[in-house]
C-alpha positions as CSV (number, residue, x, y, z in Angstrom):
1,M,-29.5,-46.5,8.7
2,R,-30.5,-48.0,12.0
3,N,-29.1,-51.3,13.2
4,I,-31.6,-54.0,12.2
5,V,-30.6,-57.4,13.7
6,L,-33.7,-59.4,12.8
7,T,-36.8,-59.0,10.6
8,R,-39.7,-61.4,11.0
9,I,-43.2,-61.9,9.7
10,D,-45.5,-63.4,12.4
11,E,-49.1,-62.5,12.7
12,R,-49.0,-63.0,16.4
13,L,-46.5,-60.1,16.8
14,I,-45.3,-60.1,20.4
15,H,-45.9,-63.5,22.0
16,G,-44.0,-66.0,24.2
17,Q,-41.9,-67.5,21.3
18,V,-40.7,-64.0,20.2
19,M,-39.8,-63.0,23.7
20,T,-38.1,-66.2,24.8
21,S,-36.3,-67.3,21.6
22,W,-35.9,-64.7,18.9
23,L,-35.0,-61.8,21.3
24,K,-32.3,-64.0,22.9
25,V,-30.8,-65.1,19.6
26,S,-30.8,-61.6,18.1
27,S,-29.8,-59.7,21.3
28,A,-32.3,-57.1,20.2
29,N,-33.1,-54.3,22.7
30,V,-35.7,-52.5,20.5
31,V,-38.8,-54.1,18.9
32,L,-40.4,-52.3,16.0
33,I,-43.9,-53.5,15.1
34,I,-44.8,-52.2,11.6
35,D,-48.6,-52.5,11.3
36,D,-50.7,-49.6,10.1
37,A,-53.9,-50.8,11.9
38,S,-52.2,-51.3,15.3
39,A,-50.4,-48.0,15.0
40,S,-53.7,-46.1,14.6
41,N,-55.5,-48.0,17.4
42,T,-54.6,-46.7,20.9
43,F,-56.0,-49.8,22.6
44,L,-54.0,-52.2,20.4
45,K,-50.8,-50.2,20.9
46,R,-51.3,-50.4,24.7
47,V,-51.8,-54.1,24.6
48,L,-48.6,-54.6,22.5
49,L,-46.6,-52.4,24.7
50,A,-47.8,-54.2,27.8
51,A,-46.8,-57.6,26.3
52,A,-43.1,-56.7,26.2
53,P,-40.6,-56.8,29.1
54,K,-40.1,-53.4,30.7
55,E,-36.4,-53.2,29.7
56,L,-37.3,-53.5,26.0
57,K,-38.2,-50.5,23.9
58,V,-41.2,-51.2,21.7
59,Y,-42.5,-49.0,18.9
60,V,-45.7,-49.5,16.9
61,M,-45.5,-47.6,13.7
62,T,-47.1,-47.3,10.3
63,H,-45.0,-48.4,7.4
64,T,-44.4,-44.7,6.4
65,D,-43.2,-43.7,9.9
66,A,-41.1,-46.9,10.2
67,A,-39.3,-46.1,6.9
68,V,-38.4,-42.7,8.1
69,Y,-37.3,-44.0,11.5
70,L,-35.2,-46.8,10.1
71,K,-33.3,-44.5,7.7
72,E,-32.1,-42.4,10.6
73,A,-28.7,-42.8,12.1
74,S,-28.4,-45.7,14.5
75,E,-28.0,-45.0,18.2
76,P,-25.1,-46.6,20.1
77,G,-25.8,-50.1,21.2
78,E,-29.2,-50.2,19.4
79,K,-30.3,-53.5,18.0
80,I,-33.7,-53.5,16.3
81,F,-36.0,-56.5,15.8
82,I,-38.7,-55.7,13.1
83,I,-41.9,-57.6,13.2
84,T,-44.9,-57.5,10.9
85,K,-48.1,-59.6,10.5
86,V,-47.8,-59.8,6.8
87,P,-45.2,-59.1,4.1
88,K,-46.8,-55.9,2.7
89,P,-45.2,-53.5,5.2
90,L,-41.8,-54.9,4.6
91,L,-42.2,-54.5,0.8
92,Q,-43.3,-50.9,1.4
93,I,-40.3,-50.0,3.5
94,I,-37.9,-51.6,1.1
95,K,-39.5,-49.5,-1.7
96,E,-38.9,-46.5,0.5
97,G,-35.2,-47.2,0.8
98,V,-34.8,-49.3,3.9
99,I,-32.2,-52.0,3.4
100,L,-33.1,-55.5,4.6
101,H,-31.0,-58.6,4.0
102,E,-33.2,-61.4,5.1
103,I,-36.7,-62.0,6.5
104,I,-37.7,-64.9,8.8
105,L,-41.2,-66.0,7.9
106,G,-43.0,-67.4,11.0
107,N,-46.7,-68.0,11.6
108,M,-49.3,-66.8,9.1
109,G,-52.4,-68.9,9.9
110,G,-55.2,-70.0,7.7
111,A,-57.9,-67.5,6.8
112,E,-60.3,-66.8,4.0
113,G,-58.4,-66.3,0.7
114,R,-55.3,-68.0,2.1
115,K,-53.8,-71.3,1.0
116,M,-51.3,-73.3,3.1
117,F,-47.9,-73.6,1.5
118,S,-45.7,-74.7,4.4
119,R,-46.2,-75.8,8.0
120,N,-48.0,-73.0,9.9
121,I,-47.8,-70.7,6.9
122,S,-50.7,-69.8,4.7
123,A,-50.8,-66.9,2.3
124,S,-53.2,-65.2,-0.1
125,P,-52.2,-64.6,-3.7
126,E,-51.5,-60.9,-2.8
127,E,-49.2,-62.0,0.1
128,I,-47.4,-64.4,-2.2
129,Q,-46.9,-61.7,-4.8
130,D,-45.5,-59.3,-2.1
131,M,-43.0,-62.0,-1.1
132,R,-42.0,-62.5,-4.7
133,E,-41.4,-58.8,-5.0
134,I,-39.4,-58.7,-1.8
135,I,-37.2,-61.6,-3.1
136,N,-36.8,-59.7,-6.5
137,C,-35.5,-56.7,-4.4
138,G,-32.6,-59.0,-3.3
139,V,-34.0,-60.0,0.1
140,S,-34.0,-63.6,1.1
141,I,-37.1,-65.0,2.9
142,Y,-36.8,-68.1,5.1
143,C,-39.4,-70.2,6.9
144,Q,-38.3,-70.7,10.5
145,M,-40.6,-71.1,13.4
146,I,-38.0,-71.1,16.1
147,P,-34.2,-70.5,16.0
148,A,-33.5,-74.2,16.4
149,D,-35.3,-75.0,13.2
150,L,-33.4,-75.2,9.9
151,K,-34.0,-72.2,7.6
152,E,-36.0,-73.1,4.5
153,N,-35.8,-70.7,1.7
154,I,-39.3,-70.0,0.4
155,K,-38.3,-69.1,-3.1
156,G,-39.0,-72.7,-4.3
157,L,-42.3,-72.8,-2.4
158,L,-43.7,-69.7,-4.1
């Protein structure tokens, strides 16, 4: 299994807060974006790759490809930061045998079908069900916008 140092749900994917705060805290040198739509769109992939510092490896994969990649042997010194827009891809890779210990829930903005349940976090009934299933698989999910914020376990919020 590859060395996963941080897993985060944040619909903004690669943005300033990720680059400045979470990468520094995690010491990650690889960012794995798991998003089926972005993985199949050449333009979106190029935008995401261009948004990252040149010294950082960035991969954009479908959940199926990510599960295969993450179950491979880790390379020396590799530290992977996984990021998704929504919980579904994480539930899918867990069901495919990828071991995650905790997930940091960041920004999921308001949209049709979503209700706000915490600061900067809204979710649809399906997304809430996905998070419940992830928790039932033994993975903790915490709300935490930036590393300096206290972790808030979402189990009670769901």
